[in-house]
C-alpha positions as CSV (number, residue, x, y, z in Angstrom):
1,M,82.6,46.8,-68.0
2,S,79.8,45.1,-69.9
3,K,80.4,41.6,-71.3
4,N,78.4,42.4,-74.4
5,K,80.2,42.4,-77.8
6,I,81.7,45.9,-78.5
7,P,80.5,47.2,-81.9
8,Y,83.2,48.4,-84.3
9,P,86.1,47.5,-81.9
10,T,88.8,49.0,-84.3
11,I,87.2,52.4,-84.3
12,D,88.0,54.9,-81.5
13,T,85.2,57.1,-80.2
14,P,83.7,59.6,-80.7
15,S,83.6,58.9,-84.4
16,L,81.0,59.4,-87.2
17,L,79.6,56.2,-88.8
18,L,78.1,56.4,-92.3
19,D,75.8,53.5,-93.1
20,L,76.7,52.6,-96.6
21,N,73.5,50.7,-97.3
22,K,71.4,53.8,-96.4
23,L,73.8,56.2,-98.2
24,E,73.6,54.2,-101.4
25,A,69.9,53.9,-101.2
26,N,69.5,57.7,-100.7
27,I,71.9,58.3,-103.7
28,N,70.0,55.9,-105.9
29,R,66.6,57.4,-104.9
30,M,67.9,61.0,-105.7
31,S,69.2,59.8,-109.1
32,S,66.1,57.8,-109.9
33,L,63.7,60.7,-109.2
34,A,65.8,63.1,-111.3
35,K,66.0,60.6,-114.2
36,E,62.2,60.0,-114.1
37,A,61.7,63.8,-114.1
38,G,63.9,64.1,-117.1
39,V,66.3,66.7,-115.6
40,R,69.9,67.0,-114.6
41,L,70.9,66.2,-111.0
42,R,73.6,68.4,-109.4
43,P,73.7,67.5,-105.7
44,H,74.9,70.1,-103.3
45,I,77.8,68.5,-101.3
46,K,77.6,70.9,-98.3
47,I,76.3,68.1,-96.0
48,H,79.1,65.6,-96.6
49,E,82.0,67.7,-98.1
50,S,83.5,64.5,-99.4
51,A,85.0,64.0,-102.9
52,E,84.5,60.2,-102.5
53,I,80.8,60.6,-101.9
54,A,80.6,63.1,-104.7
55,R,82.1,60.6,-107.0
56,M,79.5,58.1,-105.9
57,Q,76.8,60.6,-106.7
58,I,78.3,61.3,-110.2
59,A,78.6,57.5,-110.8
60,A,74.9,57.2,-110.0
61,G,74.0,59.8,-112.6
62,A,74.7,63.3,-111.3
63,C,76.0,65.7,-114.0
64,G,78.4,67.2,-111.4
65,V,78.2,68.8,-108.0
66,E,77.4,72.1,-106.3
67,V,79.4,73.6,-103.5
68,G,78.8,76.7,-101.3
69,P,82.0,78.8,-101.0
70,V,84.8,78.9,-103.6
71,A,87.3,77.2,-101.3
72,Q,85.1,74.0,-101.3
73,A,85.2,74.1,-105.1
74,E,89.0,74.1,-105.0
75,S,89.0,71.1,-102.7
76,M,86.8,69.2,-105.1
77,V,88.9,70.3,-108.2
78,N,92.0,69.0,-106.4
79,E,90.2,65.6,-106.1
80,G,89.4,65.4,-109.8
81,I,85.8,66.6,-109.8
82,K,85.3,68.2,-113.3
83,D,81.9,69.9,-113.2
84,I,81.1,72.3,-110.3
85,K,78.6,75.0,-109.6
86,I,79.6,77.5,-106.9
87,A,76.4,78.7,-105.1
88,H,77.9,81.4,-102.9
89,P,78.5,84.8,-104.7
90,G,81.6,85.5,-102.6
91,Y,84.3,86.9,-104.7
92,Y,84.9,90.1,-102.8
93,G,88.5,90.6,-101.8
94,A,91.8,89.3,-103.0
95,H,91.8,85.9,-101.3
96,K,88.6,84.5,-102.8
97,G,89.5,86.0,-106.1
98,E,92.9,84.3,-106.1
99,T,91.2,81.0,-105.2
100,L,88.8,81.4,-108.1
101,R,91.7,82.2,-110.5
102,R,93.6,79.0,-109.5
103,I,90.4,77.0,-110.1
104,L,89.9,78.6,-113.6
105,L,93.5,77.7,-114.6
106,N,92.2,74.1,-114.8
107,K,91.0,74.3,-118.4
108,D,89.3,70.8,-118.3
109,V,87.1,71.8,-115.3
110,K,83.7,73.3,-116.0
111,I,82.9,76.0,-113.4
112,S,79.6,78.0,-113.2
113,I,78.9,80.6,-110.5
114,V,75.8,82.0,-108.8
115,I,75.6,85.7,-108.5
116,D,73.0,88.3,-107.4
117,M,74.8,91.6,-107.9
118,Y,76.4,93.3,-110.9
119,E,79.5,94.0,-108.8
120,Q,80.0,90.3,-108.3
121,A,79.8,89.7,-112.1
122,E,82.4,92.5,-112.6
123,Q,84.9,90.8,-110.4
124,I,84.4,87.4,-111.9
125,S,84.8,89.0,-115.4
126,R,88.2,90.5,-114.4
127,I,89.4,87.2,-113.0
128,A,88.1,85.2,-116.0
129,A,89.9,87.6,-118.3
130,Q,93.2,87.0,-116.5
131,V,93.1,83.3,-117.4
132,D,91.3,83.7,-120.8
133,R,88.2,81.8,-119.7
134,E,84.5,82.3,-120.3
135,V,82.6,81.7,-117.0
136,P,78.9,80.8,-117.0
137,L,76.9,82.7,-114.4
138,N,73.5,81.9,-112.8
139,I,71.4,84.7,-111.3
140,K,70.2,83.8,-107.8
141,I,66.4,84.4,-107.3
142,D,65.0,84.8,-103.8
143,T,61.6,83.2,-104.2
144,S,60.6,83.4,-100.6
145,I,58.7,86.6,-100.8
146,I,56.1,84.8,-103.0
147,V,56.5,81.2,-101.9
148,G,57.2,81.8,-98.2
149,G,59.9,80.2,-96.1
150,S,63.3,81.5,-95.2
151,Q,64.6,84.5,-97.1
152,R,67.9,83.9,-98.9
153,H,70.3,86.1,-100.8
154,G,69.2,86.8,-104.4
155,V,67.2,89.3,-106.4
156,T,63.5,89.4,-105.5
157,T,61.7,90.5,-108.7
158,D,61.7,89.4,-112.3
159,E,62.6,93.0,-113.3
160,E,65.7,92.9,-111.1
161,A,66.7,89.6,-112.6
162,L,66.2,90.7,-116.2
163,E,68.0,94.0,-115.7
164,L,71.0,92.2,-114.0
165,G,71.1,89.7,-116.8
166,K,71.1,92.3,-119.5
167,K,73.7,94.5,-117.8
168,A,76.1,91.7,-116.8
169,S,75.9,90.0,-120.2
170,Q,77.8,93.0,-121.6
171,L,80.9,92.2,-119.5
172,P,83.7,90.3,-121.2
173,N,84.6,86.7,-120.4
174,I,81.2,85.8,-118.8
175,K,77.9,84.4,-120.0
176,I,74.6,84.6,-118.3
177,A,73.8,80.9,-118.5
178,G,70.9,80.5,-116.0
179,I,68.8,81.3,-113.0
180,Y,68.9,79.6,-109.7
181,A,66.5,79.3,-106.7
182,H,66.9,77.4,-103.4
183,E,63.5,77.2,-101.8
184,M,63.5,76.3,-98.1
185,G,62.1,77.0,-94.6
186,V,58.4,76.4,-95.3
187,E,56.1,74.4,-92.9
188,P,57.1,70.7,-92.8
189,T,53.8,69.4,-94.1
190,E,53.1,67.6,-97.3
191,K,50.7,70.4,-98.4
192,A,53.2,73.2,-97.7
193,L,56.1,71.4,-99.3
194,D,54.1,70.5,-102.4
195,T,52.8,74.1,-102.7
196,S,56.3,75.5,-102.3
197,A,57.7,73.2,-105.0
198,Y,54.9,74.1,-107.4
199,K,55.2,77.9,-106.9
200,T,59.0,77.8,-107.2
201,L,58.8,75.9,-110.4
202,E,56.1,78.3,-111.7
203,I,58.2,81.4,-110.8
204,M,61.4,80.0,-112.4
205,S,59.6,78.7,-115.5
206,N,57.9,82.1,-116.1
207,L,61.2,84.0,-115.5
208,A,63.0,81.7,-118.0
209,K,60.4,82.5,-120.6
210,K,60.9,86.2,-120.0
211,F,64.6,85.8,-120.5
212,Q,63.9,84.1,-123.8
213,E,61.6,86.9,-124.9
214,I,64.5,89.4,-124.6
215,G,66.8,87.0,-126.6
216,M,68.6,85.3,-123.7
217,I,68.3,81.6,-123.9
218,L,69.2,80.0,-120.5
219,D,71.1,76.7,-120.3
220,D,70.4,76.3,-116.6
221,V,67.1,76.7,-114.7
222,S,67.8,75.2,-111.3
223,V,65.7,74.6,-108.2
224,G,65.4,71.8,-105.7
225,A,65.9,72.1,-102.0
226,S,65.9,68.6,-100.4
227,P,62.5,68.7,-98.5
228,Q,60.7,69.8,-101.7
229,Y,62.7,67.5,-104.0
230,P,60.2,64.6,-104.4
231,Y,57.4,67.1,-105.0
232,T,59.5,69.0,-107.5
233,C,60.3,65.8,-109.4
234,K,56.7,64.8,-109.4
235,Y,55.6,67.9,-111.2
236,L,58.5,67.7,-113.7
237,K,57.7,64.0,-114.3
238,E,54.2,65.1,-115.2
239,G,55.6,67.3,-117.9
240,K,54.9,70.6,-116.2
241,F,57.4,73.4,-116.3
242,P,59.8,72.1,-119.0
243,E,61.9,75.2,-118.7
244,V,63.4,73.8,-115.4
245,N,66.2,71.4,-116.2
246,E,68.5,71.1,-113.1
247,L,68.0,70.2,-109.5
248,H,70.4,70.6,-106.6
249,P,69.3,68.8,-103.4
250,G,71.8,68.5,-100.6
251,N,70.6,66.9,-97.3
252,F,68.7,64.2,-99.1
253,V,71.8,62.1,-99.5
254,I,72.4,61.6,-95.7
255,G,69.6,63.2,-93.6
256,S,69.6,64.4,-90.1
257,L,67.1,65.3,-87.4
258,V,66.8,68.9,-88.5
259,Y,66.2,67.7,-92.1
260,W,63.6,65.2,-90.9
261,K,61.8,68.0,-89.0
262,H,61.8,70.1,-92.1
263,G,60.0,67.4,-94.0
264,G,62.9,65.5,-95.4
265,N,63.8,61.8,-95.2
266,K,62.5,59.7,-92.4
267,I,64.8,59.1,-89.4
268,E,65.3,55.5,-90.5
269,D,66.8,56.8,-93.8
270,C,69.4,58.9,-92.0
271,A,72.8,57.4,-92.9
272,L,74.9,59.2,-90.2
273,S,75.4,58.4,-86.5
274,M,77.9,59.2,-83.8
275,L,79.6,56.2,-82.2
276,V,80.2,57.0,-78.5
277,T,81.4,55.1,-75.5
278,V,80.0,55.2,-71.9
279,M,82.7,56.7,-69.8
280,S,81.0,57.0,-66.4
281,T,77.9,55.5,-64.7
282,T,78.2,56.9,-61.2
283,H,74.8,58.6,-61.1
284,P,71.5,56.8,-60.9
285,D,69.6,59.0,-63.3
286,W,72.1,59.3,-66.1
287,F,75.5,58.2,-67.5
288,M,78.2,60.1,-69.3
289,I,79.5,59.6,-72.8
290,D,82.8,60.6,-74.3
291,A,81.5,63.1,-76.9
292,G,80.4,66.7,-76.4
293,Y,79.7,69.8,-78.5
294,K,83.2,69.5,-80.0
295,A,82.1,66.3,-81.6
296,F,78.3,67.0,-82.1
297,C,78.4,70.7,-82.8
298,P,75.4,72.4,-81.1
299,D,74.4,74.5,-84.0
300,Y,70.8,73.2,-84.3
301,L,70.0,73.6,-80.6
302,M,69.0,77.2,-80.8
303,A,67.2,76.7,-84.1
304,A,64.9,74.2,-82.4
305,I,64.1,76.3,-79.4
306,N,60.4,76.7,-80.2
307,E,59.8,73.0,-80.8
308,P,57.5,71.2,-78.3
309,D,60.1,68.6,-77.3
310,Y,63.1,70.9,-77.4
311,Y,63.3,71.2,-73.6
312,W,63.1,68.4,-71.0
313,N,62.6,69.4,-67.4
314,Y,65.2,67.5,-65.3
315,K,64.8,68.4,-61.6
316,G,64.0,72.1,-62.5
317,T,66.6,72.4,-65.2
318,L,65.5,72.7,-68.8
319,L,67.8,70.5,-71.0
320,P,67.7,70.5,-74.8
321,S,68.2,67.3,-76.9
322,F,71.3,67.0,-79.1
323,G,70.3,63.8,-80.9
324,I,68.4,60.5,-80.8
325,V,69.9,57.3,-79.4
326,K,69.5,54.5,-82.0
327,G,67.5,51.6,-80.7
328,R,66.9,53.1,-77.3
329,P,63.9,55.5,-77.3
330,D,64.0,55.3,-73.5
331,L,67.2,57.3,-73.4
332,R,67.4,61.1,-73.7
333,A,70.6,62.7,-75.1
334,A,70.9,66.1,-73.4
335,N,73.3,68.4,-71.6
336,L,76.4,68.8,-73.8
337,S,79.7,69.8,-72.3
338,A,82.8,70.4,-74.4
339,E,84.1,66.8,-74.6
340,S,81.3,64.8,-72.8
341,A,77.6,64.7,-72.5
342,H,74.8,63.2,-70.3
343,I,72.4,60.5,-71.4
344,Y,69.3,60.3,-69.2
345,Y,67.3,57.2,-68.3
346,M,63.6,58.0,-69.1
347,N,62.3,54.5,-68.2
348,P,63.5,52.8,-64.9
349,G,62.5,49.4,-66.2
350,K,64.8,49.4,-69.2
351,P,68.4,48.0,-69.2
352,R,71.1,50.2,-67.7
353,L,74.4,51.0,-69.4
354,H,77.8,50.0,-68.2
355,L,81.3,51.4,-68.5
356,G,82.6,50.7,-72.0
357,D,79.3,50.1,-73.6
358,R,78.8,51.8,-77.0
359,L,75.9,53.7,-78.5
360,E,75.0,55.3,-81.8
361,I,73.4,58.7,-81.7
362,I,71.8,60.4,-84.7
363,P,72.9,64.0,-84.5
364,N,70.6,67.0,-84.9
365,N,72.5,68.5,-87.7
366,S,74.6,66.3,-90.0
367,T,76.0,69.1,-92.0
368,C,77.5,70.9,-89.0
369,T,78.6,67.7,-87.3
370,I,80.5,66.3,-90.3
371,N,82.3,69.6,-90.7
372,V,84.1,69.1,-87.3
373,H,85.4,65.6,-88.2
374,E,88.2,64.7,-90.5
375,K,86.8,61.4,-91.7
376,L,83.7,59.2,-91.8
377,Y,83.7,55.5,-91.1
378,G,81.8,53.7,-93.9
379,V,80.1,50.7,-92.3
380,R,77.8,48.0,-93.8
381,N,75.8,45.5,-91.7
382,G,77.9,46.1,-88.6
383,I,81.3,45.8,-90.4
384,L,83.8,48.6,-91.1
385,E,84.2,48.8,-94.9
386,R,86.2,51.9,-95.6
387,V,87.3,55.3,-94.2
388,I,86.0,58.3,-96.1
389,P,87.9,61.6,-95.8
390,V,85.9,64.8,-95.3
391,T,87.7,66.6,-98.2
392,G,86.1,70.1,-97.7
393,R,86.4,70.3,-93.9
394,G,87.2,73.8,-92.8
395,K,86.8,75.2,-96.4
396,G,84.1,77.6,-95.4
397,N,85.8,80.7,-96.8
């Protein structure tokens, strides 16, 4: 075993480390950009699923949080979060409806919900009536047909949005309070991201004006996927598109390799890493670590299949990367098994690893990786500071 000092000796491996300095810097930058732009910040918590981090974001200036499925909203409500937007229009079936009903029983909690179908509004109306609540709804707009990028759920034309708004507004116990877009999937270049941000703002601003023309004043006009976030804030700071008043970035707060490759924060701003231990060094070309796809989650591997550096040819076998080893660019993280993985030596002249040595690996997909762990270890300058529960883990329903 190596005689080098073992980092974080009180933490077993594999475990997820969260660099608190980087986390706080990312939170503060998100908040500063929104404040300078003069809009509300409502971060999507899908990447960290942690009520503790959500509270940090709110303390830094966020108006509340956004979640995906309704079960994640309930996990946040149970932890005292008071202002939540639910971005998934998933209220089909008794189970999700009952979860929403339980949430709405909390009279001091502000809940708004994204929809893209009249039938969804009908179900929410019935549930809201049961608990005597008025629920604000946001109509989801799929801007990708005009802007480009990945298609999402949502209505695709202004006419559809206006018709849905007029029809749903007649239902009891709901209010059409806003419109919502989540632009993503464009080319990861400054020009493409800037153009995507501008066009999305333009579409949403013009649509908000059309709602106003038919007598529907919207409280929420929301955009702001993470890669476009700085560009969106730039245009809003310049005073353009004043109709837009809320932003909902998600990955910006922590980062990942997939987010960096989509034009998001730089690798050095990524706050998450997997702490692993060398468990075998019997082979000359590689060594084994004690974390596999159960710890890393291989979700991003297939999404990156067309990237130039996706595969590495090792003796006739094409191996995909599952992360970047911090401080050791000469090592290639590849070949995941269930509970272990290979790390390959790419430069024979660099130091070899020994049994018991520890490494930190930035995972491909922080969102997916965090979801398979119960807790994050908040560290600062090499010292464990606190343990952060992953509140919404497994709440994907």
